[in-house]
C-alpha positions in Angstrom: -15.7 19.8 0.3 -13.2 22.1 1.9 -14.7 21.8 5.3 -14.8 18.1 5.1 -11.2 17.9 4.0 -10.1 20.2 6.8 -12.0 18.0 9.4 -10.5 14.9 8.0 -7.1 16.4 8.1 -7.5 17.1 11.8 -8.5 13.5 12.5 -5.6 12.0 10.4 -3.1 14.3 12.2 -4.4 13.2 15.6 -4.1 9.6 14.6 -0.6 10.1 13.3 0.3 11.8 16.7 -1.1 8.8 18.5 1.2 6.5 16.5 4.2 8.7 17.3 3.2 8.6 21.0 3.1 4.8 20.8 6.6 4.8 19.3 7.8 7.1 22.1 6.3 4.8 24.8 7.7 1.7 23.2 11.2 3.3 23.2 10.8 4.3 26.9 10.0 0.7 27.8 13.0 -0.5 25.9 15.4 1.8 27.8 15.7 4.6 25.2 13.9 7.5 27.0 13.0 10.7 25.1 13.2 9.0 21.7 11.0 10.6 19.1 10.3 9.2 15.7 13.6 10.3 14.2 15.7 8.8 16.9 13.6 5.6 16.9 14.2 5.3 13.1 17.9 5.7 13.7 17.9 3.0 16.4 15.9 0.7 14.1 18.4 1.2 11.2 21.4 0.6 13.6 19.8 -2.7 14.8 19.8 -1.6 18.4 16.4 -2.9 19.3 15.2 -6.4 20.3 13.6 -8.4 17.6 10.0 -8.2 19.0 10.3 -4.5 19.5 11.8 -4.0 16.1 8.8 -5.7 14.5 6.4 -3.5 16.4 8.3 -0.4 15.5 8.4 -1.3 11.8 4.7 -1.7 11.9 4.2 1.6 13.6 6.5 3.3 11.1 4.5 1.9 8.2 1.4 3.3 9.7 3.0 6.6 10.5 4.3 6.9 6.9 0.9 6.2 5.5 -0.7 8.8 7.7 2.0 11.3 6.5 1.2 10.5 2.9 -2.5 11.0 3.4 -1.8 14.3 5.2 0.2 15.5 2.2 -2.6 14.6 -0.1 -5.1 16.4 2.1 -2.9 19.5 2.3 -2.8 19.6 -1.5 -6.6 19.1 -1.8 -7.2 21.9 0.8 -4.8 24.2 -1.0 -6.6 23.7 -4.4 -10.0 24.0 -2.9 -9.2 27.2 -0.9 -7.6 28.8 -3.9 -10.6 27.8 -6.1 -13.2 29.0 -3.7 -11.4 32.0 -2.1 -8.9 33.0 -4.8 -8.2 36.6 -4.0 -8.7 36.3 -0.3 -6.4 33.3 -0.2 -3.7 35.2 -2.0 -4.0 38.1 0.4 -3.8 35.8 3.4 -0.7 34.1 2.0 1.0 37.5 1.5 0.9 38.1 5.3 4.4 37.6 6.8 4.5 34.4 8.9 1.3 33.0 7.3 2.2 32.4 3.7 5.3 30.6 2.3 7.1 34.0 1.8 8.6 36.0 4.6 7.5 39.4 3.1 4.3 40.7 1.5 3.9 40.1 -2.2 4.2 43.2 -4.2 
């Protein structure tokens, strides 16, 4: 289950990256070069995009947000499975500075 979830996470992350690249390309064509997802959202909220482009960007953002939600769910599943299967080893790995959520080894 863990291996399958990890492989699926890689695929979903790649798909989300493709959507982000489509947003960037669409922004370039509209005259807003170097606009990532955040800047494109801001332009969308400000109403600075043509109607047709706005519709496409909204659709891409809906897809991007769904991928982000699925990635979050997969991350939680991977975390639970890793902890269940490799409890002590997982805790040791998470105690390494720069790997775990803490910046210093757990005592």
